[in-house]
C-alpha positions in Angstrom: 0.0 0.1 0.0 1.5 3.4 -1.0 0.8 6.3 1.3 0.9 9.7 -0.2 1.2 12.9 1.7 -0.5 15.9 -0.1 0.2 19.4 0.9 -2.9 21.2 2.4 -3.6 24.5 0.7 -5.1 27.2 2.9 -8.0 28.7 1.2 -7.7 32.6 0.5 -11.1 33.1 2.0 -10.0 31.7 5.5 -8.6 35.1 6.8 -11.6 37.2 5.2 -14.2 34.9 7.0 -12.2 35.1 10.3 -12.4 39.0 9.9 -16.2 38.8 9.0 -16.5 37.0 12.5 -14.5 39.7 14.1 -16.9 42.5 12.4 -20.0 40.6 13.7 -18.4 40.5 17.1 -17.8 44.4 17.0 -21.3 45.0 16.0 -22.6 43.0 18.6 -20.5 45.0 21.2 -21.8 48.2 19.6 -25.5 47.0 19.8 -25.1 46.0 23.4 -23.4 49.2 24.4 -24.5 52.0 22.2 -27.5 50.4 20.9 -27.0 50.9 17.2 -30.3 50.9 15.1 -31.4 48.7 12.6 -30.0 50.6 9.7 -26.7 51.0 11.4 -26.7 47.2 12.0 -27.6 46.4 8.5 -25.1 48.9 7.1 -22.3 47.2 9.4 -23.1 43.8 8.1 -23.4 44.6 4.5 -20.0 46.5 4.8 -18.6 43.3 6.4 -19.8 41.1 3.7 -18.6 43.3 0.7 -15.3 44.0 2.5 -14.5 40.2 3.3 -15.8 39.2 -0.2 -13.6 41.5 -2.2 -10.6 40.6 0.1 -10.9 37.1 -0.4 -11.4 37.5 -4.2 -8.3 39.7 -4.2 -6.3 37.3 -2.4 -7.4 34.6 -4.9 -6.4 36.6 -7.7 -3.0 37.4 -6.4 -2.4 33.8 -5.6 -2.2 34.5 -2.0 -3.6 32.4 0.9 -2.4 34.5 3.9 -2.8 38.1 4.8 0.6 38.6 6.4 1.2 41.1 9.2 0.9 44.3 7.3 -2.4 43.4 5.6 -3.5 41.9 9.0 -3.2 45.6 10.4 -5.0 47.0 7.4 -7.5 44.5 8.0 -8.1 45.6 11.7 -8.5 49.1 10.5 -11.2 48.1 8.0 -13.2 46.3 10.6 -13.0 49.5 12.8 -14.3 51.4 9.8 -17.1 48.9 9.7 -18.0 49.9 13.3 -17.9 53.6 12.3 -20.2 52.8 9.3 -22.7 51.3 11.7 -22.6 54.4 14.0 -22.8 56.8 11.2 -26.0 55.2 10.0 -27.6 55.2 13.5 -29.2 58.4 14.4 -28.0 59.7 17.8 -25.1 57.7 18.0 -22.5 59.1 20.5 -20.1 61.3 18.5 -17.4 60.7 21.0 -17.3 56.9 20.6 -17.5 57.4 16.7 -14.6 59.7 16.6 -12.6 57.5 19.1 -12.9 54.4 17.0 -12.3 56.5 13.6 -9.2 58.0 15.3 -7.7 54.5 16.3 -8.4 53.4 12.6 -6.7 56.8 11.4 -3.7 56.2 13.9 -2.9 52.7 12.7 -2.8 54.1 8.9 0.9 54.4 9.3 1.6 51.2 11.0 0.8 48.9 8.1 3.2 50.5 5.7 5.9 50.3 8.4 5.2 46.9 9.0 5.2 46.0 5.2 8.7 47.8 4.8 10.3 46.3 7.9 9.2 42.8 6.9 9.8 43.2 3.2 6.2 42.2 2.6 5.2 45.3 0.4 2.7 44.1 -2.3 0.4 45.9 -4.8 -2.6 44.2 -3.1 -1.6 45.7 0.2 -1.0 49.2 -1.1 -4.5 49.1 -2.8 -6.2 47.5 0.4 -4.8 50.2 2.3 -5.9 53.0 0.0 -9.5 51.6 -0.2 -9.8 51.5 3.5 -8.7 55.1 4.0 -11.1 56.0 1.0 -14.1 54.3 2.7 -13.3 55.7 6.3 -13.3 59.3 4.6 -16.4 58.7 2.8 -18.2 57.5 5.9 -17.0 60.3 8.1 -17.9 62.9 5.3 -21.4 61.5 5.5 -21.6 62.2 9.1 -20.3 65.5 9.1 -22.4 66.5 5.8 -25.6 65.5 7.9 -24.7 68.3 10.3 -23.0 71.0 8.3 -24.2 70.6 4.7 -24.4 68.1 2.0 -21.7 69.9 0.2 -19.3 68.3 2.5 -20.1 65.1 1.1 -17.7 65.9 -1.8 -14.8 65.3 0.5 -15.6 61.5 0.6 -17.0 61.3 -2.9 -14.0 62.9 -4.8 -12.1 59.6 -5.2 -15.0 57.6 -6.2 -16.0 60.1 -8.9 -12.4 60.0 -10.2 -12.4 56.3 -10.4 -15.8 56.4 -12.2 -14.4 59.1 -14.6 -11.3 56.9 -15.3 -13.6 54.2 -16.8 -14.5 56.8 -19.5 -11.1 58.2 -19.7 -8.5 55.5 -19.4 -5.7 57.9 -19.3 -6.6 58.8 -15.7 -5.3 55.2 -14.8 -1.9 56.0 -15.6 0.5 55.6 -12.7 1.3 58.9 -10.9 4.7 60.1 -9.7 5.0 60.2 -5.8 4.3 63.5 -4.3 4.5 64.3 -0.6 1.9 67.1 -1.0 -0.6 64.3 -2.0 0.1 62.2 1.2 -0.3 65.4 3.3 -3.6 66.2 1.8 -4.8 62.5 2.1 -3.9 62.4 5.9 -5.5 65.9 6.3 -8.8 64.6 5.1 -9.2 62.2 7.9 -8.0 64.3 10.6 -10.2 67.4 9.6 -13.2 65.1 9.4 -12.6 63.5 12.8 -12.2 66.7 14.4 -15.2 68.4 12.9 -17.3 65.2 13.6 -16.2 65.3 17.4 -18.4 68.5 17.7 -15.9 70.3 19.7 -15.5 73.1 17.2 -17.9 76.1 16.7 -20.0 75.7 13.6 -18.3 78.6 11.8 -14.9 76.9 12.5 -16.2 73.7 11.6 -17.4 74.8 8.3 -14.2 76.5 7.6 -12.1 73.4 8.5 -14.5 71.5 5.9 -13.9 74.0 3.4 -10.2 73.9 3.7 -10.3 70.1 3.5 -12.5 70.2 0.4 -10.2 73.0 -1.2 -7.1 71.1 -0.6 -8.5 68.0 -2.1 -9.7 69.6 -5.0 -6.3 71.2 -5.6 -4.6 67.8 -5.1 -6.9 66.0 -7.6 -6.7 69.0 -10.0 -2.9 69.0 -10.1 -2.8 65.2 -10.6 -5.5 65.2 -13.3 -3.7 68.0 -15.1 -0.4 65.9 -14.9 -2.1 62.7 -16.2 -3.6 64.6 -19.1 -0.5 66.1 -20.1 1.3 62.8 -19.8 -1.3 61.2 -22.0 -0.8 64.0 -24.6 2.9 63.4 -24.6 2.6 59.6 -24.9 0.0 60.1 -28.0 2.5 62.5 -29.7 5.3 60.0 -29.1 3.2 57.2 -30.5 2.4 59.4 -33.6 6.1 60.1 -34.1 6.9 56.5 -34.0 4.3 55.2 -36.2 4.6 58.0 -39.1 7.9 56.5 -40.3 6.6 53.0 -40.5 3.6 54.2 -42.5 5.8 56.0 -44.9 8.0 52.9 -45.2 5.1 50.7 -45.7 4.0 53.1 -48.6 7.4 53.5 -50.2 7.9 49.6 -50.2 
């Protein structure tokens, strides 16, 4: 009798399923302590399903079966963002707790990148995962502040998603951008500004001013990047035209 030993392959959905259990646990804690409403609970569960489903699919596409330490930190931030989402959709949820949970998620933003660099586990998936968690946290915080100070503030969170939608119609927007320190500063500023405004500690006029500054700096950052991408696309198009013209002339002569 021949006994063969097969290597057990871990499913890429194992970690996302464990994360979904953690998300449900956090929602249960909020339900017992804060009393999140039906809409808040639904929003939190839907967020958890979409988050863990997309993460599992992304891991599968990348051929990865484990998150690694850096992505685990990002996943923890994502789960906290699910708690923030549930409270945003719960009328009367305590702003202090909402801001505290959001602040912890924001403070952990630099940790995952440091862990990835120190352990040599920097990946395209990790960078994208980190960016998407940041974007969604800013979106839900902008929803919370917009309900209090005007729906124009929702543009802060919607900016990136509008940019992504525009890139479907204009593929040149998908080109890689050069690293810029200013872009990182503006991105970090959004979360901090929104969290401070959401705390309710600022007088109304100052809160509105802070939101206007956040939106203005974001508009400047996106505008500069879009202008650079457009110019780069024109240069690439001109280069392709110069390269193809001699070939067409050669074909005609031949």
